[in-house]
PQR file of N, CA, C, O and H, with PARSE charges and radii, in Angstrom:
ATOM      1  N   UNK A   1       0.854  -1.170   0.000 -0.4000 1.5000
ATOM      2  CA  UNK A   1       0.000   0.000   0.000 -0.0000 2.0000
ATOM      3  C   UNK A   1       0.906   1.241   0.000  0.5500 1.7000
ATOM      4  O   UNK A   1       1.870   1.323   0.761 -0.5500 1.4000
ATOM      5  N   UNK A   2       0.585   2.164  -0.837 -0.4000 1.5000
ATOM      6  CA  UNK A   2       1.426   3.361  -0.934 -0.0000 2.0000
ATOM      7  C   UNK A   2       1.122   4.320   0.209  0.5500 1.7000
ATOM      8  O   UNK A   2       0.036   4.273   0.786 -0.5500 1.4000
ATOM      9  H   UNK A   2      -0.198   2.098  -1.455  0.4000 1.0000
ATOM     10  N   UNK A   3       2.060   5.178   0.535 -0.4000 1.5000
ATOM     11  CA  UNK A   3       1.820   6.136   1.628 -0.0000 2.0000
ATOM     12  C   UNK A   3       0.627   7.061   1.355  0.5500 1.7000
ATOM     13  O   UNK A   3      -0.086   7.454   2.279 -0.5500 1.4000
ATOM     14  H   UNK A   3       2.943   5.216   0.066  0.4000 1.0000
ATOM     15  N   UNK A   4       0.420   7.402   0.086 -0.4000 1.5000
ATOM     16  CA  UNK A   4      -0.709   8.271  -0.257 -0.0000 2.0000
ATOM     17  C   UNK A   4      -2.045   7.604   0.014  0.5500 1.7000
ATOM     18  O   UNK A   4      -2.965   8.235   0.534 -0.5500 1.4000
ATOM     19  H   UNK A   4       0.999   7.083  -0.665  0.4000 1.0000
ATOM     20  N   UNK A   5      -2.155   6.324  -0.338 -0.4000 1.5000
ATOM     21  CA  UNK A   5      -3.424   5.631  -0.100 -0.0000 2.0000
ATOM     22  C   UNK A   5      -3.627   5.373   1.393  0.5500 1.7000
ATOM     23  O   UNK A   5      -4.760   5.402   1.874 -0.5500 1.4000
ATOM     24  H   UNK A   5      -1.408   5.811  -0.761  0.4000 1.0000
ATOM     25  N   UNK A   6      -2.551   5.123   2.123 -0.4000 1.5000
ATOM     26  CA  UNK A   6      -2.674   4.957   3.575 -0.0000 2.0000
ATOM     27  C   UNK A   6      -3.171   6.243   4.220  0.5500 1.7000
ATOM     28  O   UNK A   6      -4.032   6.215   5.100 -0.5500 1.4000
ATOM     29  H   UNK A   6      -1.631   5.099   1.731  0.4000 1.0000
ATOM     30  N   UNK A   7      -2.627   7.363   3.778 -0.4000 1.5000
ATOM     31  CA  UNK A   7      -3.053   8.654   4.305 -0.0000 2.0000
ATOM     32  C   UNK A   7      -4.513   8.932   3.950  0.5500 1.7000
ATOM     33  O   UNK A   7      -5.274   9.437   4.775 -0.5500 1.4000
ATOM     34  H   UNK A   7      -1.929   7.385   3.063  0.4000 1.0000
ATOM     35  N   UNK A   8      -4.893   8.601   2.725 -0.4000 1.5000
ATOM     36  CA  UNK A   8      -6.277   8.817   2.299 -0.0000 2.0000
ATOM     37  C   UNK A   8      -7.236   7.966   3.137  0.5500 1.7000
ATOM     38  O   UNK A   8      -8.288   8.450   3.556 -0.5500 1.4000
ATOM     39  H   UNK A   8      -4.275   8.191   2.055  0.4000 1.0000
ATOM     40  N   UNK A   9      -6.882   6.720   3.379 -0.4000 1.5000
ATOM     41  CA  UNK A   9      -7.732   5.855   4.194 -0.0000 2.0000
ATOM     42  C   UNK A   9      -7.795   6.337   5.641  0.5500 1.7000
ATOM     43  O   UNK A   9      -8.844   6.253   6.280 -0.5500 1.4000
ATOM     44  H   UNK A   9      -6.027   6.327   3.039  0.4000 1.0000
ATOM     45  N   UNK A  10      -6.688   6.837   6.152 -0.4000 1.5000
ATOM     46  CA  UNK A  10      -6.669   7.375   7.510 -0.0000 2.0000
ATOM     47  C   UNK A  10      -7.593   8.588   7.617  0.5500 1.7000
ATOM     48  O   UNK A  10      -8.376   8.693   8.561 -0.5500 1.4000
ATOM     49  H   UNK A  10      -5.836   6.906   5.633  0.4000 1.0000
ATOM     50  N   UNK A  11      -7.503   9.493   6.659 -0.4000 1.5000
ATOM     51  CA  UNK A  11      -8.365  10.679   6.663 -0.0000 2.0000
ATOM     52  C   UNK A  11      -9.827  10.273   6.532  0.5500 1.7000
ATOM     53  O   UNK A  11     -10.686  10.819   7.224 -0.5500 1.4000
ATOM     54  H   UNK A  11      -6.867   9.408   5.892  0.4000 1.0000
ATOM     55  N   UNK A  12     -10.114   9.331   5.661 -0.4000 1.5000
ATOM     56  CA  UNK A  12     -11.487   8.856   5.486 -0.0000 2.0000
ATOM     57  C   UNK A  12     -12.011   8.223   6.775  0.5500 1.7000
ATOM     58  O   UNK A  12     -13.161   8.448   7.151 -0.5500 1.4000
ATOM     59  H   UNK A  12      -9.416   8.887   5.099  0.4000 1.0000
ATOM     60  N   UNK A  13     -11.189   7.445   7.441 -0.4000 1.5000
ATOM     61  CA  UNK A  13     -11.596   6.823   8.702 -0.0000 2.0000
ATOM     62  C   UNK A  13     -11.860   7.848   9.790  0.5500 1.7000
ATOM     63  O   UNK A  13     -12.829   7.726  10.540 -0.5500 1.4000
ATOM     64  H   UNK A  13     -10.255   7.262   7.135  0.4000 1.0000
ATOM     65  N   UNK A  14     -11.006   8.858   9.881 -0.4000 1.5000
ATOM     66  CA  UNK A  14     -11.197   9.907  10.892 -0.0000 2.0000
ATOM     67  C   UNK A  14     -12.474  10.684  10.610  0.5500 1.7000
ATOM     68  O   UNK A  14     -13.237  10.987  11.527 -0.5500 1.4000
ATOM     69  H   UNK A  14     -10.219   8.958   9.272  0.4000 1.0000
ATOM     70  N   UNK A  15     -12.707  11.005   9.340 -0.4000 1.5000
ATOM     71  CA  UNK A  15     -13.928  11.737   8.986 -0.0000 2.0000
ATOM     72  C   UNK A  15     -15.175  10.906   9.296  0.5500 1.7000
ATOM     73  O   UNK A  15     -16.182  11.444   9.757 -0.5500 1.4000
ATOM     74  H   UNK A  15     -12.087  10.759   8.594  0.4000 1.0000
ATOM     75  N   UNK A  16     -15.111   9.609   9.047 -0.4000 1.5000
ATOM     76  CA  UNK A  16     -16.241   8.732   9.358 -0.0000 2.0000
ATOM     77  C   UNK A  16     -16.507   8.698  10.856  0.5500 1.7000
ATOM     78  O   UNK A  16     -17.658   8.755  11.287 -0.5500 1.4000
ATOM     79  H   UNK A  16     -14.293   9.171   8.672  0.4000 1.0000
ATOM     80  N   UNK A  17     -15.455   8.604  11.640 -0.4000 1.5000
ATOM     81  CA  UNK A  17     -15.595   8.577  13.093 -0.0000 2.0000
ATOM     82  C   UNK A  17     -16.185   9.885  13.608  0.5500 1.7000
ATOM     83  O   UNK A  17     -17.078   9.872  14.456 -0.5500 1.4000
ATOM     84  H   UNK A  17     -14.520   8.557  11.290  0.4000 1.0000
ATOM     85  N   UNK A  18     -15.694  11.007  13.103 -0.4000 1.5000
ATOM     86  CA  UNK A  18     -16.218  12.311  13.516 -0.0000 2.0000
ATOM     87  C   UNK A  18     -17.692  12.431  13.135  0.5500 1.7000
ATOM     88  O   UNK A  18     -18.498  12.921  13.926 -0.5500 1.4000
ATOM     89  H   UNK A  18     -14.969  11.018  12.415  0.4000 1.0000
ATOM     90  N   UNK A  19     -18.047  11.989  11.936 -0.4000 1.5000
ATOM     91  CA  UNK A  19     -19.444  12.027  11.504 -0.0000 2.0000
ATOM     92  C   UNK A  19     -20.334  11.176  12.385  0.5500 1.7000
ATOM     93  O   UNK A  19     -21.451  11.576  12.711 -0.5500 1.4000
ATOM     94  H   UNK A  19     -17.392  11.591  11.293  0.4000 1.0000
ATOM     95  N   UNK A  20     -19.859  10.020  12.769 -0.4000 1.5000
ATOM     96  CA  UNK A  20     -20.630   9.138  13.644 -0.0000 2.0000
ATOM     97  C   UNK A  20     -20.833   9.757  15.021  0.5500 1.7000
ATOM     98  O   UNK A  20     -21.923   9.667  15.585 -0.5500 1.4000
ATOM     99  H   UNK A  20     -18.951   9.695  12.504  0.4000 1.0000
ATOM    100  N   UNK A  21     -19.801  10.379  15.562 -0.4000 1.5000
ATOM    101  CA  UNK A  21     -19.904  11.031  16.872 -0.0000 2.0000
ATOM    102  C   UNK A  21     -20.891  12.189  16.813  0.5500 1.7000
ATOM    103  O   UNK A  21     -21.728  12.332  17.704 -0.5500 1.4000
ATOM    104  H   UNK A  21     -18.915  10.452  15.104  0.4000 1.0000
ATOM    105  N   UNK A  22     -20.805  13.024  15.765 -0.4000 1.5000
ATOM    106  CA  UNK A  22     -21.739  14.143  15.639 -0.0000 2.0000
ATOM    107  C   UNK A  22     -23.171  13.652  15.484  0.5500 1.7000
ATOM    108  O   UNK A  22     -24.089  14.241  16.054 -0.5500 1.4000
ATOM    109  H   UNK A  22     -20.126  12.907  15.041  0.4000 1.0000
ATOM    110  N   UNK A  23     -23.378  12.568  14.710 -0.4000 1.5000
ATOM    111  CA  UNK A  23     -24.722  12.013  14.538 -0.0000 2.0000
ATOM    112  C   UNK A  23     -25.268  11.542  15.886  0.5500 1.7000
ATOM    113  O   UNK A  23     -26.435  11.780  16.197 -0.5500 1.4000
ATOM    114  H   UNK A  23     -22.632  12.090  14.246  0.4000 1.0000
ATOM    115  N   UNK A  24     -24.435  10.877  16.686 -0.4000 1.5000
ATOM    116  CA  UNK A  24     -24.870  10.390  17.993 -0.0000 2.0000
ATOM    117  C   UNK A  24     -25.265  11.552  18.897  0.5500 1.7000
ATOM    118  O   UNK A  24     -26.318  11.509  19.533 -0.5500 1.4000
ATOM    119  H   UNK A  24     -23.487  10.683  16.434  0.4000 1.0000
ATOM    120  N   UNK A  25     -24.430  12.591  18.962 -0.4000 1.5000
ATOM    121  CA  UNK A  25     -24.747  13.739  19.816 -0.0000 2.0000
ATOM    122  C   UNK A  25     -26.000  14.460  19.337  0.5500 1.7000
ATOM    123  O   UNK A  25     -26.792  14.934  20.151 -0.5500 1.4000
ATOM    124  H   UNK A  25     -23.575  12.625  18.445  0.4000 1.0000
ATOM    125  N   UNK A  26     -26.182  14.545  18.034 -0.4000 1.5000
ATOM    126  CA  UNK A  26     -27.372  15.205  17.500 -0.0000 2.0000
ATOM    127  C   UNK A  26     -28.632  14.450  17.915  0.5500 1.7000
ATOM    128  O   UNK A  26     -29.624  15.067  18.303 -0.5500 1.4000
ATOM    129  H   UNK A  26     -25.539  14.159  17.373  0.4000 1.0000
ATOM    130  N   UNK A  27     -28.600  13.132  17.838 -0.4000 1.5000
ATOM    131  CA  UNK A  27     -29.772  12.353  18.228 -0.0000 2.0000
ATOM    132  C   UNK A  27     -30.038  12.486  19.722  0.5500 1.7000
ATOM    133  O   UNK A  27     -31.195  12.543  20.139 -0.5500 1.4000
ATOM    134  H   UNK A  27     -27.794  12.630  17.523  0.4000 1.0000
ATOM    135  N   UNK A  28     -28.989  12.535  20.531 -0.4000 1.5000
ATOM    136  CA  UNK A  28     -29.172  12.700  21.975 -0.0000 2.0000
ATOM    137  C   UNK A  28     -29.719  14.086  22.298  0.5500 1.7000
ATOM    138  O   UNK A  28     -30.597  14.220  23.151 -0.5500 1.4000
ATOM    139  H   UNK A  28     -28.049  12.488  20.193  0.4000 1.0000
ATOM    140  N   UNK A  29     -29.216  15.107  21.635 -0.4000 1.5000
ATOM    141  CA  UNK A  29     -29.695  16.469  21.871 -0.0000 2.0000
ATOM    142  C   UNK A  29     -31.161  16.580  21.477  0.5500 1.7000
ATOM    143  O   UNK A  29     -31.937  17.238  22.170 -0.5500 1.4000
ATOM    144  H   UNK A  29     -28.502  14.998  20.943  0.4000 1.0000
ATOM    145  N   UNK A  30     -31.551  15.947  20.375 -0.4000 1.5000
ATOM    146  CA  UNK A  30     -32.956  15.993  19.958 -0.0000 2.0000
ATOM    147  C   UNK A  30     -33.857  15.354  21.006  0.5500 1.7000
ATOM    148  O   UNK A  30     -34.960  15.841  21.254 -0.5500 1.4000
ATOM    149  H   UNK A  30     -30.921  15.412  19.812  0.4000 1.0000
ATOM    150  N   UNK A  31     -33.396  14.262  21.626 -0.4000 1.5000
ATOM    151  CA  UNK A  31     -34.196  13.621  22.678 -0.0000 2.0000
ATOM    152  C   UNK A  31     -34.353  14.536  23.881  0.5500 1.7000
ATOM    153  O   UNK A  31     -35.446  14.654  24.435 -0.5500 1.4000
ATOM    154  H   UNK A  31     -32.500  13.866  21.425  0.4000 1.0000
ATOM    155  N   UNK A  32     -33.269  15.183  24.288 -0.4000 1.5000
ATOM    156  CA  UNK A  32     -33.332  16.074  25.449 -0.0000 2.0000
ATOM    157  C   UNK A  32     -34.190  17.300  25.171  0.5500 1.7000
ATOM    158  O   UNK A  32     -34.914  17.756  26.056 -0.5500 1.4000
ATOM    159  H   UNK A  32     -32.381  15.087  23.838  0.4000 1.0000
ATOM    160  N   UNK A  33     -34.124  17.836  23.969 -0.4000 1.5000
ATOM    161  CA  UNK A  33     -34.954  18.991  23.615 -0.0000 2.0000
ATOM    162  C   UNK A  33     -36.424  18.590  23.610  0.5500 1.7000
ATOM    163  O   UNK A  33     -37.269  19.347  24.087 -0.5500 1.4000
ATOM    164  H   UNK A  33     -33.536  17.465  23.249  0.4000 1.0000
ATOM    165  N   UNK A  34     -36.739  17.423  23.083 -0.4000 1.5000
ATOM    166  CA  UNK A  34     -38.125  16.946  23.085 -0.0000 2.0000
ATOM    167  C   UNK A  34     -38.637  16.762  24.508  0.5500 1.7000
ATOM    168  O   UNK A  34     -39.772  17.124  24.816 -0.5500 1.4000
ATOM    169  H   UNK A  34     -36.052  16.808  22.695  0.4000 1.0000
ATOM    170  N   UNK A  35     -37.804  16.204  25.370 -0.4000 1.5000
ATOM    171  CA  UNK A  35     -38.208  16.012  26.765 -0.0000 2.0000
ATOM    172  C   UNK A  35     -38.412  17.354  27.461  0.5500 1.7000
ATOM    173  O   UNK A  35     -39.351  17.508  28.242 -0.5500 1.4000
ATOM    174  H   UNK A  35     -36.881  15.910  25.120  0.4000 1.0000
ATOM    175  N   UNK A  36     -37.548  18.318  27.186 -0.4000 1.5000
ATOM    176  CA  UNK A  36     -37.685  19.645  27.788 -0.0000 2.0000
ATOM    177  C   UNK A  36     -38.960  20.328  27.315  0.5500 1.7000
ATOM    178  O   UNK A  36     -39.662  20.945  28.116 -0.5500 1.4000
ATOM    179  H   UNK A  36     -36.786  18.193  26.551  0.4000 1.0000
ATOM    180  N   UNK A  37     -39.268  20.229  26.036 -0.4000 1.5000
ATOM    181  CA  UNK A  37     -40.492  20.839  25.518 -0.0000 2.0000
ATOM    182  C   UNK A  37     -41.733  20.179  26.109  0.5500 1.7000
ATOM    183  O   UNK A  37     -42.708  20.864  26.418 -0.5500 1.4000
ATOM    184  H   UNK A  37     -38.698  19.727  25.385  0.4000 1.0000
ATOM    185  N   UNK A  38     -41.709  18.859  26.269 -0.4000 1.5000
ATOM    186  CA  UNK A  38     -42.845  18.169  26.880 -0.0000 2.0000
ATOM    187  C   UNK A  38     -43.014  18.602  28.331  0.5500 1.7000
ATOM    188  O   UNK A  38     -44.142  18.774  28.796 -0.5500 1.4000
ATOM    189  H   UNK A  38     -40.917  18.302  26.018  0.4000 1.0000
ATOM    190  N   UNK A  39     -41.922  18.779  29.046 -0.4000 1.5000
ATOM    191  CA  UNK A  39     -41.977  19.228  30.440 -0.0000 2.0000
ATOM    192  C   UNK A  39     -42.557  20.639  30.528  0.5500 1.7000
ATOM    193  O   UNK A  39     -43.417  20.911  31.366 -0.5500 1.4000
ATOM    194  H   UNK A  39     -41.006  18.639  28.668  0.4000 1.0000
ATOM    195  N   UNK A  40     -42.083  21.532  29.663 -0.4000 1.5000
ATOM    196  CA  UNK A  40     -42.597  22.906  29.660 -0.0000 2.0000
ATOM    197  C   UNK A  40     -44.081  22.922  29.305  0.5500 1.7000
ATOM    198  O   UNK A  40     -44.853  23.679  29.893 -0.5500 1.4000
ATOM    199  H   UNK A  40     -41.384  21.311  28.983  0.4000 1.0000
ATOM    200  N   UNK A  41     -44.482  22.087  28.345 -0.4000 1.5000
ATOM    201  CA  UNK A  41     -45.886  22.022  27.949 -0.0000 2.0000
ATOM    202  C   UNK A  41     -46.739  21.525  29.118  0.5500 1.7000
ATOM    203  O   UNK A  41     -47.839  22.030  29.342 -0.5500 1.4000
ATOM    204  H   UNK A  41     -43.855  21.472  27.867  0.4000 1.0000
ATOM    205  N   UNK A  42     -46.236  20.544  29.857 -0.4000 1.5000
ATOM    206  CA  UNK A  42     -46.975  20.017  31.003 -0.0000 2.0000
ATOM    207  C   UNK A  42     -47.107  21.082  32.087  0.5500 1.7000
ATOM    208  O   UNK A  42     -48.165  21.209  32.705 -0.5500 1.4000
ATOM    209  H   UNK A  42     -45.342  20.134  29.675  0.4000 1.0000
ATOM    210  N   UNK A  43     -46.036  21.852  32.324 -0.4000 1.5000
ATOM    211  CA  UNK A  43     -46.115  22.939  33.302 -0.0000 2.0000
ATOM    212  C   UNK A  43     -47.144  23.981  32.879  0.5500 1.7000
ATOM    213  O   UNK A  43     -47.931  24.452  33.700 -0.5500 1.4000
ATOM    214  H   UNK A  43     -45.177  21.749  31.822  0.4000 1.0000
ATOM    215  N   UNK A  44     -47.136  24.333  31.615 -0.4000 1.5000
ATOM    216  CA  UNK A  44     -48.080  25.325  31.105 -0.0000 2.0000
ATOM    217  C   UNK A  44     -49.509  24.814  31.230  0.5500 1.7000
ATOM    218  O   UNK A  44     -50.404  25.565  31.615 -0.5500 1.4000
ATOM    219  H   UNK A  44     -46.496  23.950  30.949  0.4000 1.0000
ATOM    220  N   UNK A  45     -49.730  23.538  30.906 -0.4000 1.5000
ATOM    221  CA  UNK A  45     -51.073  22.963  31.025 -0.0000 2.0000
ATOM    222  C   UNK A  45     -51.533  22.959  32.476  0.5500 1.7000
ATOM    223  O   UNK A  45     -52.700  23.234  32.754 -0.5500 1.4000
ATOM    224  H   UNK A  45     -49.003  22.928  30.593  0.4000 1.0000
ATOM    225  N   UNK A  46     -50.632  22.651  33.405 -0.4000 1.5000
ATOM    226  CA  UNK A  46     -50.978  22.640  34.827 -0.0000 2.0000
ATOM    227  C   UNK A  46     -51.324  24.042  35.306  0.5500 1.7000
ATOM    228  O   UNK A  46     -52.299  24.230  36.033 -0.5500 1.4000
ATOM    229  H   UNK A  46     -49.684  22.428  33.179  0.4000 1.0000
ATOM    230  N   UNK A  47     -50.529  25.027  34.899 -0.4000 1.5000
ATOM    231  CA  UNK A  47     -50.818  26.410  35.286 -0.0000 2.0000
ATOM    232  C   UNK A  47     -52.148  26.875  34.701  0.5500 1.7000
ATOM    233  O   UNK A  47     -52.917  27.567  35.369 -0.5500 1.4000
ATOM    234  H   UNK A  47     -49.737  24.874  34.308  0.4000 1.0000
ATOM    235  N   UNK A  48     -52.413  26.498  33.467 -0.4000 1.5000
ATOM    236  CA  UNK A  48     -53.668  26.889  32.821 -0.0000 2.0000
ATOM    237  C   UNK A  48     -54.849  26.247  33.540  0.5500 1.7000
ATOM    238  O   UNK A  48     -55.875  26.897  33.739 -0.5500 1.4000
ATOM    239  H   UNK A  48     -51.789  25.937  32.925  0.4000 1.0000
ATOM    240  N   UNK A  49     -54.721  24.986  33.932 -0.4000 1.5000
ATOM    241  CA  UNK A  49     -55.800  24.310  34.650 -0.0000 2.0000
ATOM    242  C   UNK A  49     -56.030  24.967  36.007  0.5500 1.7000
ATOM    243  O   UNK A  49     -57.174  25.096  36.441 -0.5500 1.4000
ATOM    244  H   UNK A  49     -53.887  24.458  33.770  0.4000 1.0000
ATOM    245  N   UNK A  50     -54.959  25.382  36.681 -0.4000 1.5000
ATOM    246  CA  UNK A  50     -55.099  26.055  37.976 -0.0000 2.0000
ATOM    247  C   UNK A  50     -55.795  27.402  37.803  0.5500 1.7000
ATOM    248  O   UNK A  50     -56.640  27.772  38.617 -0.5500 1.4000
ATOM    249  H   UNK A  50     -54.029  25.277  36.328  0.4000 1.0000
ATOM    250  N   UNK A  51     -55.447  28.131  36.754 -0.4000 1.5000
ATOM    251  CA  UNK A  51     -56.104  29.415  36.495 -0.0000 2.0000
ATOM    252  C   UNK A  51     -57.580  29.216  36.171  0.5500 1.7000
ATOM    253  O   UNK A  51     -58.427  29.989  36.618 -0.5500 1.4000
ATOM    254  H   UNK A  51     -54.760  27.831  36.093  0.4000 1.0000
ATOM    255  N   UNK A  52     -57.887  28.180  35.394 -0.4000 1.5000
ATOM    256  CA  UNK A  52     -59.277  27.911  35.035 -0.0000 2.0000
ATOM    257  C   UNK A  52     -60.101  27.557  36.267  0.5500 1.7000
ATOM    258  O   UNK A  52     -61.234  28.016  36.411 -0.5500 1.4000
ATOM    259  H   UNK A  52     -57.199  27.552  35.031  0.4000 1.0000
ATOM    260  N   UNK A  53     -59.533  26.739  37.161 -0.4000 1.5000
ATOM    261  CA  UNK A  53     -60.288  26.355  38.353 -0.0000 2.0000
ATOM    262  C   UNK A  53     -60.451  27.543  39.296  0.5500 1.7000
ATOM    263  O   UNK A  53     -61.481  27.666  39.959 -0.5500 1.4000
ATOM    264  H   UNK A  53     -58.613  26.366  37.044  0.4000 1.0000
ATOM    265  N   UNK A  54     -59.456  28.413  39.362 -0.4000 1.5000
ATOM    266  CA  UNK A  54     -59.559  29.614  40.197 -0.0000 2.0000
ATOM    267  C   UNK A  54     -60.608  30.564  39.630  0.5500 1.7000
ATOM    268  O   UNK A  54     -61.389  31.150  40.379 -0.5500 1.4000
ATOM    269  H   UNK A  54     -58.619  28.313  38.823  0.4000 1.0000
ATOM    270  N   UNK A  55     -60.626  30.713  38.324 -0.4000 1.5000
ATOM    271  CA  UNK A  55     -61.601  31.596  37.689 -0.0000 2.0000
ATOM    272  C   UNK A  55     -63.010  31.035  37.840  0.5500 1.7000
ATOM    273  O   UNK A  55     -63.965  31.798  37.990 -0.5500 1.4000
ATOM    274  H   UNK A  55     -59.991  30.237  37.716  0.4000 1.0000
ATOM    275  N   UNK A  56     -63.152  29.720  37.803 -0.4000 1.5000
ATOM    276  CA  UNK A  56     -64.475  29.107  37.920 -0.0000 2.0000
ATOM    277  C   UNK A  56     -65.019  29.254  39.342  0.5500 1.7000
ATOM    278  O   UNK A  56     -66.220  29.462  39.518 -0.5500 1.4000
ATOM    279  H   UNK A  56     -62.377  29.100  37.682  0.4000 1.0000
ATOM    280  N   UNK A  57     -64.174  29.151  40.342 -0.4000 1.5000
ATOM    281  CA  UNK A  57     -64.649  29.261  41.729 -0.0000 2.0000
ATOM    282  C   UNK A  57     -64.934  30.708  42.112  0.5500 1.7000
ATOM    283  O   UNK A  57     -65.790  30.954  42.962 -0.5500 1.4000
ATOM    284  H   UNK A  57     -63.199  28.982  40.199  0.4000 1.0000
ATOM    285  N   UNK A  58     -64.240  31.673  41.507 -0.4000 1.5000
ATOM    286  CA  UNK A  58     -64.461  33.069  41.873 -0.0000 2.0000
ATOM    287  C   UNK A  58     -65.653  33.670  41.142  0.5500 1.7000
ATOM    288  O   UNK A  58     -66.141  34.723  41.552 -0.5500 1.4000
ATOM    289  H   UNK A  58     -63.545  31.473  40.816  0.4000 1.0000
ATOM    290  N   UNK A  59     -66.138  33.044  40.083 -0.4000 1.5000
ATOM    291  CA  UNK A  59     -67.266  33.603  39.334 -0.0000 2.0000
ATOM    292  C   UNK A  59     -68.585  33.322  40.007  0.5500 1.7000
ATOM    293  O   UNK A  59     -69.633  33.726  39.503 -0.5500 1.4000
ATOM    294  H   UNK A  59     -65.741  32.189  39.750  0.4000 1.0000
TER
END
């Protein structure tokens, strides 16, 4: 194997590894963002329900 092809394969392998790591982190970040949005939505729904029940009892 020539030094040029060894270098090319090394660069290709490093780029593949970096791409795989970025893909993994992206998928993990998407999961955490989805969980955070669901949590915020649940908090908002709870606050809205509390406001509705307070408004219903005061009327």
